[in-house]
TORROMAR-409387 format. One line per 4 residues: number of its first residue (from 1); their letters; for each residue y, z, x of C-alpha. Coordinates in steps of 0.2 Angstrom, whole numbers, plus 2048, in hexadecimal, padded with zeros to 3 digits. Each point is the difference from the previous one (the first is absolute). Layout:
REM residues N
NUM	A	Y/Z/X; ...
***
This chain:
REM residues 609
1	MPVP	800/800/800; 811/7FB/808; 80C/80E/805; 810/7FE/7F5
5	VVPH	80F/7FC/80A; 80E/80C/7FF; 810/7F6/7FA; 80F/7FF/80B
9	SEVD	812/7FD/7FB; 811/800/807; 810/807/7F9; 812/803/807
13	VLII	801/812/7FA; 7F3/80C/7FA; 806/810/7F8; 7F4/80E/7FF
17	GAGP	805/80C/7F2; 808/7FC/7EF; 80B/80F/7FE; 813/7FE/7FE
21	AGLM	803/7FC/812; 7F2/7F3/801; 805/7F8/7F0; 812/800/805
25	CANA	7FB/7F6/80F; 7F4/7F5/7F7; 80D/7FB/7F3; 80D/7FD/80D
29	LANA	7F5/7F4/80A; 7FA/7F8/7F0; 812/7FC/7FC; 802/7F9/812
33	KVNV	7F1/7F5/7FC; 7F6/808/80F; 7ED/7FF/7FE; 7FD/812/7FD
37	RVID	7F1/80A/7F9; 800/812/7FB; 7F0/80B/7FE; 7FD/812/7FB
41	KRAA	7F0/80A/7FF; 804/807/7EF; 7FA/7F8/7F1; 811/7FF/7F7
45	RVAA	812/806/802; 805/812/7FE; 800/805/7ED; 80A/80F/801
49	GQAD	809/80C/80C; 804/7FD/812; 811/7FC/806; 80D/7FD/7F2
53	GLSP	812/800/807; 80B/7F1/805; 810/802/809; 810/7F6/7FE
57	RTIE	7FD/7F6/80F; 7EE/7FC/7FA; 807/7FA/7F0; 80C/7F4/809
61	VFQS	7F1/7FA/80A; 7F6/7FD/7EF; 810/7F7/7FA; 800/7F4/80F
65	YGIA	7EE/7FA/7FB; 805/7FE/7EE; 7F5/80F/7FA; 80D/80E/7FD
69	ERLL	802/7FB/7ED; 7EF/805/7FC; 800/810/80A; 810/805/7F8
73	KESV	7F9/7FC/7EF; 7F0/80A/802; 806/80F/80A; 80B/80F/7FD
77	QVHQ	811/801/808; 804/811/809; 813/802/801; 802/813/801
81	AAFY	7F8/80E/80A; 800/812/7FA; 7FE/80F/80C; 7F8/811/7FA
85	NPSP	800/810/80A; 7FB/812/7FD; 809/809/7F2; 806/812/802
89	SGGI	7F7/804/7F0; 7F0/7F9/807; 7F9/7EE/7FE; 80B/7F1/804
93	ELTS	811/7FA/7FA; 80A/7EF/802; 80C/801/80F; 806/7EE/800
97	RTQD	7FD/7EE/7FB; 806/7F1/80A; 7FD/7EE/802; 7EE/7FC/805
101	VVAP	806/7F2/80C; 80E/804/80D; 803/7EF/807; 811/7F8/7FC
105	SARY	7FB/7EE/803; 7EF/801/7F6; 7FF/7F1/7F4; 7F4/80A/7F6
109	PFEC	807/812/801; 7F0/808/7F9; 7ED/801/804; 7F2/7F8/7F6
113	ALHQ	7F1/80A/7FB; 7F0/7F6/7FC; 7EE/803/804; 7F8/7F7/80E
117	GAIQ	7F4/7F6/7F6; 80F/7F8/7F6; 809/7FC/810; 7F1/7F8/808
121	AIFI	7FE/7F5/7F0; 812/7FA/802; 7FB/7F9/811; 7EF/7FA/7FA
125	DSMK	807/7F6/7F1; 80E/7F9/80C; 7F3/7F9/80C; 7F4/7F9/7F4
129	PLGV	80A/7F0/7FB; 802/7FD/813; 7ED/800/802; 7FD/811/808
133	EVEW	7F5/80D/7F8; 7F9/810/807; 7EE/7FF/805; 7FA/811/7FA
137	STLP	7F0/808/805; 801/7F8/811; 7FE/80B/810; 803/7FC/812
141	TSIE	7F2/805/80B; 806/7FA/812; 810/7F9/808; 803/7FA/811
145	ICKD	80E/7F7/809; 7FD/7F2/80C; 804/806/812; 805/7EF/807
149	EHVL	813/801/802; 802/7ED/7FF; 7F8/801/7EE; 80B/80F/7FB
153	MDPA	810/7F6/805; 7FB/7F1/7F7; 809/800/7EF; 7F3/7F5/7F8
157	SHPV	7F1/80B/805; 7F6/80B/7F5; 7FB/80E/80D; 7FC/80E/7F4
161	RVVL	7EE/800/7FA; 7FC/80B/7F1; 7EF/802/7F7; 801/803/7ED
165	QRLD	7F3/808/7F5; 801/7FD/7ED; 7FB/80F/7F7; 7FE/7F7/7EF
169	APEG	7F7/7F1/806; 7F2/7FB/7F3; 7EE/802/806; 7FA/7F1/80A
173	QLQE	812/7FC/806; 806/803/811; 80A/810/802; 808/7FB/811
177	EIVY	80E/7F5/805; 808/7FD/811; 813/7FE/800; 80A/7F9/80E
181	AKYV	812/805/7FE; 810/7FC/809; 806/812/7FB; 7F9/80F/7F8
185	VGAD	80B/80D/7F6; 7F8/811/7FE; 807/808/7F0; 7F1/80B/7FD
189	GAHS	808/811/7FE; 801/810/80A; 7ED/7FF/805; 802/7EE/806
193	WVRK	7F0/7F8/805; 80B/7F3/80A; 809/80D/809; 7F0/809/805
197	QFDI	7F8/7F0/807; 80D/7FE/80D; 801/813/804; 812/801/7FB
201	TMDG	804/813/7FF; 80B/808/7F3; 80C/80C/809; 807/80F/7F8
205	EQSD	7FA/80F/7F7; 7FA/807/7F0; 80C/80D/7F7; 7FB/810/7F8
209	FIWG	806/7FA/7EF; 7F3/7FC/7F2; 805/7F8/7F0; 7F8/7FB/7F0
213	VMDM	806/7F2/7F5; 7FC/7FC/7EE; 805/7F3/7F3; 802/805/7EE
217	VPDT	80A/7FD/7F0; 807/812/7FE; 804/80B/7F2; 80E/80B/807
221	DFPD	811/808/7FC; 806/7FC/811; 811/7F8/7FE; 800/7F5/810
225	VRNK	7EF/7F8/7FD; 807/7EF/800; 80A/802/811; 7F8/802/811
229	CLMH	7FF/812/803; 7FF/80A/810; 7FB/812/7FD; 800/80F/80B
233	SNNG	7F8/80F/7F9; 7FA/811/807; 7EE/7F9/7FC; 802/7F0/809
237	SILL	808/7EF/7FF; 7FE/7F2/7F3; 806/7EE/7FF; 801/7F7/7EF
241	VPRE	801/7ED/7FE; 802/7F8/7EF; 7F5/7F1/7FD; 7FD/7F2/7F4
245	QDRL	7F9/803/7EF; 806/812/7FF; 7F6/805/80F; 804/80D/80C
249	RVYV	7FB/802/812; 7FF/812/806; 7FE/804/813; 7FC/813/802
253	QLEN	7FF/80A/810; 7F0/809/803; 7F9/80E/80B; 7F5/7FB/80E
257	KDII	7F3/80E/7FC; 7FD/7F8/7EE; 7FA/7EF/806; 7FC/800/812
261	DPAT	7ED/800/805; 800/80D/80E; 7F1/7F8/807; 808/7EF/802
265	GRVD	812/803/7FF; 802/7F2/7F4; 806/7FF/7EE; 7F1/804/7F4
269	KDRM	804/7F8/7EF; 7F2/80B/7F8; 80A/80F/803; 80F/7FB/7F5
273	GPDE	802/7F4/7F2; 80E/7FA/7F5; 7FF/80F/7F4; 801/80C/80F
277	MLEV	80F/7F6/807; 809/801/7EF; 7FE/813/800; 808/801/811
281	ARKS	80E/7F4/7FA; 803/80B/7F1; 804/80F/80A; 80E/7F6/809
285	FSPY	806/7F9/7EF; 804/810/7F8; 809/803/7F4; 7FB/7EE/7FA
289	KISP	7F0/7FA/7FA; 7F6/7F1/803; 7EF/7F9/7FA; 7F8/7EF/800
293	TTGF	7FF/7F8/7EF; 7F1/7F4/804; 7F8/808/80F; 803/7FB/812
297	LWWT	802/7ED/804; 7FD/802/812; 800/80E/80E; 7FD/803/812
301	LYII	803/80C/80E; 806/7FD/812; 806/808/810; 811/7F8/807
305	GQRV	7FC/7F7/810; 80E/7F8/80A; 7FA/7F3/80C; 805/7EF/807
309	ASQF	7F4/7F3/808; 801/7FE/812; 802/7EE/7FE; 803/7F4/7F1
313	SVKN	7F9/7F1/808; 7F2/7FA/80B; 805/7F0/80A; 80B/7FB/7F2
317	RVLI	7F0/7FA/7F7; 7FB/80F/7F6; 80E/80A/7F8; 7FF/810/7F5
321	VGDA	80C/805/7F2; 803/80E/7F4; 7F5/810/800; 7F5/7F8/80E
325	CHTH	80E/803/80C; 80A/80F/7F9; 7FD/80E/7F5; 80C/80D/7F9
329	SPKA	803/80B/7F1; 804/7F9/7EF; 80F/80B/7FD; 80D/7F4/806
333	GQGM	7F7/7F2/7F7; 7FE/7F5/80F; 7EE/7FC/801; 7FE/7F0/7F6
337	NAGV	812/7FB/804; 7FD/801/813; 7F0/7F5/7FE; 809/7F3/7F5
341	SDAH	80E/7FF/80D; 7F3/7FE/80E; 7F9/7F1/7F7; 810/7F9/7FC
345	NLAW	806/801/812; 7EF/7F8/806; 7FE/7F3/7F4; 80F/7F4/804
349	KLAL	7FC/802/813; 7ED/7FB/7FC; 806/7F1/7F5; 80C/7F9/80D
353	VVRG	7F3/802/80E; 7F2/7F8/7F5; 80C/7F2/7FC; 803/7FD/812
357	WADL	813/804/7FE; 800/80F/80B; 7F8/806/810; 7F2/80D/800
361	SLLS	80C/80C/808; 809/803/7EF; 7F1/80A/7FA; 804/80D/80D
365	TYES	80F/805/7F7; 7F5/806/7F1; 7FA/80E/80A; 811/804/809
369	ERRK	809/800/7EF; 7F4/809/7F5; 7F8/80C/80C; 811/807/804
373	FALD	803/802/7ED; 7F0/809/7FE; 804/80C/80E; 811/803/7F8
377	LIVF	7F7/803/7F0; 7F5/80D/807; 80E/80A/807; 809/800/7F0
381	DKMY	7F0/803/7F6; 7FC/810/80A; 811/807/7FD; 800/7FB/7EE
385	STLF	7EF/806/7FB; 802/810/80A; 810/804/7F6; 7F8/7FB/7F0
389	SGKP	7F0/80A/803; 809/80F/807; 803/810/7F7; 811/801/7F7
393	LSQE	80E/80B/806; 7FF/811/7F8; 804/813/804; 7EE/802/806
397	NSHG	801/7EF/80A; 810/7FF/80A; 7F9/7F1/809; 7FC/7F6/7F1
401	VAPE	806/7EF/7FA; 812/801/7F9; 803/7F5/7F0; 810/7F9/807
405	HFLK	7F8/7FC/811; 7F2/7F6/7F7; 80C/7F7/7F5; 80A/7FB/80F
409	IFKQ	7F1/7F9/80A; 7FB/7F7/7F0; 811/7F7/7FF; 802/7FE/813
413	FGGF	7F1/7F6/802; 802/7F5/7F1; 803/7F1/80A; 7EF/802/808
417	TSGI	7F5/805/7F1; 808/7F2/7F6; 7FB/7F3/80E; 812/7FA/800
421	GVHY	804/807/811; 7F1/7F9/80A; 807/7FA/810; 7F6/7F4/80C
425	EPSI	805/801/812; 805/7F1/80B; 7F2/7F4/804; 7FD/7ED/7FF
429	ATID	801/802/7ED; 811/809/800; 80D/7FD/80D; 80D/80E/801
433	KNQE	810/7F5/804; 810/7FC/7F6; 7FE/80F/7F5; 813/802/7FF
437	LASG	801/7EF/7F7; 7F8/808/7F0; 800/813/802; 7F8/802/7EF
441	LVIG	7F1/7F5/803; 7F7/80B/80D; 7F4/7F6/80B; 7EF/806/7FD
445	ERFP	803/806/7EF; 7FD/7F8/7EF; 80E/7F5/7F9; 809/80B/7F3
449	PYKF	803/7FA/7EE; 811/7F9/7FA; 805/7F3/7F3; 808/7F0/804
453	IRAA	806/7F2/7F5; 7F8/7EF/801; 80E/7F3/803; 7F9/7F2/7F6
457	DAWP	7FF/80A/7EF; 807/811/803; 7EF/808/7FD; 7FF/811/808
461	FEIQ	7F1/802/80B; 7F8/80F/809; 7FF/7FC/812; 7EF/807/802
465	DLLP	7FA/7F3/7F3; 805/7F3/80C; 7F5/807/80E; 7EF/7FF/7F8
469	ADFR	7F0/803/80B; 7FD/7ED/802; 7FD/801/812; 810/7F7/805
473	FKLL	80E/807/80A; 810/801/7F6; 810/7FB/809; 80F/808/7F7
477	VFTG	80F/7F7/806; 810/80B/7FC; 80D/7F2/802; 80F/80B/7FD
481	DFSD	80E/7F7/7F7; 7FC/7ED/802; 811/7FB/7FA; 808/808/80F
485	PLQN	802/7F2/80D; 7FB/80A/80F; 7F0/807/7F7; 7FC/7EE/7F9
489	ARVE	800/7FA/812; 7F5/80E/806; 7F3/7FC/7F2; 800/7EE/803
493	SMVA	7FD/803/813; 7F2/80C/7FC; 7F8/7F3/7F5; 802/7F2/80D
497	TMQK	7F7/80C/80D; 7F2/804/7F4; 7FD/7EE/7FD; 7FD/7FC/812
501	PESF	7EE/7FB/805; 7FE/810/80B; 806/80C/7F2; 7F2/80B/7F9
505	LNRY	802/7F8/7EF; 7FA/7EF/808; 7F5/807/80D; 7F6/80A/7F3
509	ATSS	802/7F4/7F2; 7EF/7FB/7F7; 7FC/7EE/7FC; 7FA/804/7EF
513	KGAE	80C/800/7F2; 802/80D/7F3; 806/812/7FF; 7EF/808/805
517	NSRF	7FF/7F6/80F; 812/804/807; 802/80F/80B; 812/803/7FC
521	DIIT	80A/801/7F0; 813/7FF/802; 80B/80A/7F4; 813/7FE/800
525	ISKG	80B/80F/7FB; 812/7FC/801; 810/809/7FC; 80A/7F8/7F1
529	RKEG	804/801/7ED; 7F4/7F8/7F4; 80E/7F9/7F6; 805/7F3/80D
533	FNFL	7F1/7FF/80C; 7F8/7F0/804; 7EF/802/808; 7FF/7EE/804
537	QFPT	80D/803/80E; 7F2/807/80B; 7F6/7F6/80D; 7F0/7FA/7F9
541	LLRS	7F6/80C/80B; 808/80F/7F7; 7FC/7F9/7EF; 7EF/7F8/800
545	HWSK	7FF/803/7ED; 80E/804/7F4; 7F9/812/7FE; 801/805/812
549	VFID	813/804/800; 807/810/7FB; 811/809/800; 805/812/802
553	DIDV	80A/801/7F0; 800/80B/7F1; 7F5/7FA/7F1; 808/7F8/7F0
557	TGSF	800/810/7F7; 809/809/80E; 7F3/80D/801; 7F9/7FF/812
561	GGKG	800/7F6/810; 80E/7FA/80B; 7FD/80D/80E; 7F1/7F9/809
565	YSYY	808/7FC/810; 807/811/801; 7F0/808/7FB; 7F6/7F7/80D
569	GVGH	80E/803/80D; 803/7ED/803; 811/7FC/806; 80B/7F0/7FD
573	EGAI	7F8/7F7/80E; 7EF/800/7F7; 7EE/801/808; 7EF/7F9/7FE
577	VAVR	7F2/80D/7FC; 7EE/7FC/802; 7F5/809/7F4; 7ED/801/803
581	PDGY	7F4/7FB/7F3; 7FD/813/7FC; 812/802/7FC; 805/809/810
585	VGAI	810/7FB/80A; 7F9/7F8/810; 80F/7F9/809; 813/7FD/7FE
589	APLD	80A/7F3/808; 813/7FB/800; 804/7EF/7F9; 806/7FA/810
593	HVED	7F1/805/80A; 7F0/7FB/7F6; 7F7/7FF/811; 7FC/813/7FD
597	LDAY	7F5/7FA/7F2; 7F8/7F3/80B; 7FB/80E/80C; 7FA/80B/7F2
601	FTSF	7F4/7F2/7F8; 7FB/7FA/811; 7F9/811/804; 7F1/7FE/7F4
605	MTAA	800/7F0/7F7; 7F6/7F1/805; 806/7EE/7FF; 7FA/7F4/7F2
609	V	7F1/7F6/805
***
């Protein structure tokens, strides 16, 4: 009887793990028309529980892929946070309420709460029309990278060999497949198989704080049940997060002795269930009452561990994202957000390299940018979770956490927890030069929202909606006042320079026509008044389509706009701003020295073949 031959296949990118980070990466690459597969050992997506909070920056990222509308429709918006502390008469009392998001430039000044399975479904449904579906019940059993440096440096090679096993293969059919991939993304969680195969260590420590979490539809007389609540009591701390469909997530601090198995030192779920957790929570809730109306929808126990992987990449061919490379407490709501942002950062770089538009070296900036963020996150998380888990200030505990100090920290780090203030250090992907030309557009940070008026029809547009995640660099040309003769001459000279054969626009032009095959999208933002503005006055390069010219003017109702140049810190001399495909400012150049952009793009782009 002949031995069946194990099937072989090739793929550009194989993603292992279909949690939020893996699906974010898969959806992004599917949109970029990259040949991608995503596998998961589970039989289906998460049905309940797990991560549930999305930060303002993550909502912006969803919007850039055209999937924020569904998220906003299905989720709960969290606008306000309430703080409770011990009452002199016993129990707890309200000490303050404040806005939940403290980030002035947030386009969406709130958090969204929605269970992880519903978030996964948004990605899954977005990918399906693009021909990408999750291969469930599929397990990797071995992975190895070719050791030949010439092969590794060849962008057309498939140097990663992965053996897959199908757990649901019908009897008589082969269960194994060998996949040769250009790149593998490990998005397989805190206990990552991919990470372990390459002996990547998780550096950090495990805290002494143990928490339980449960989802329910509550019956309660607590007045802030639909706000995020941060509660310090003499019996421990509690975090409440309102959820969709009248649900409530309850995080409750637990005592080590209640749930740690002394023989193993690990959490033992047999020692405490949701009923016991609820009893602990009720002690902290006093004088208020809380009970589940229809039982517990989901629950779990965990010890807070704060660790970062020693490396996020192996030879720029295997890369890890999300919980596979950093773990931390859920208190600041960063877990899923950090993983989604990892994938968003990595996907455009993979897409450009796979297309042959960028050098392999661009992938090195994934680790340099995201690992630094993860390290910063751990420092913040240690401080924040210690404050949150600490005993409150009282007569008996003079070293406890003061309510005003905790509130101050909550507000002080709003830019970080919202994701808005993430800053990437200088690299080939972010050139720290000419910052003074646009002081409000910080190089290495996301492009902040503002509304400009489309010149052709006075239609107001949110600038972020002109920067979709379509894998093109956006060149925002702030022309200044084009009617001024001096500025007019400066702009005309800039256009002449950009049209030279040696300019980056021509060096990296693609032969194929169509927006998806173009590496650059030029958007013109001029000073002027809509009543007498003629967008046809601009050189053709700056108006490739009638919809590409905008003016910094007030809208027709007189309600908003007209201060964009001032908000972005752009002077009368104008500037060109290169925005990366992930929406972050990559470079700024003066109109009369666009050679700075030549240097920027030459550092990582490859010429068209």
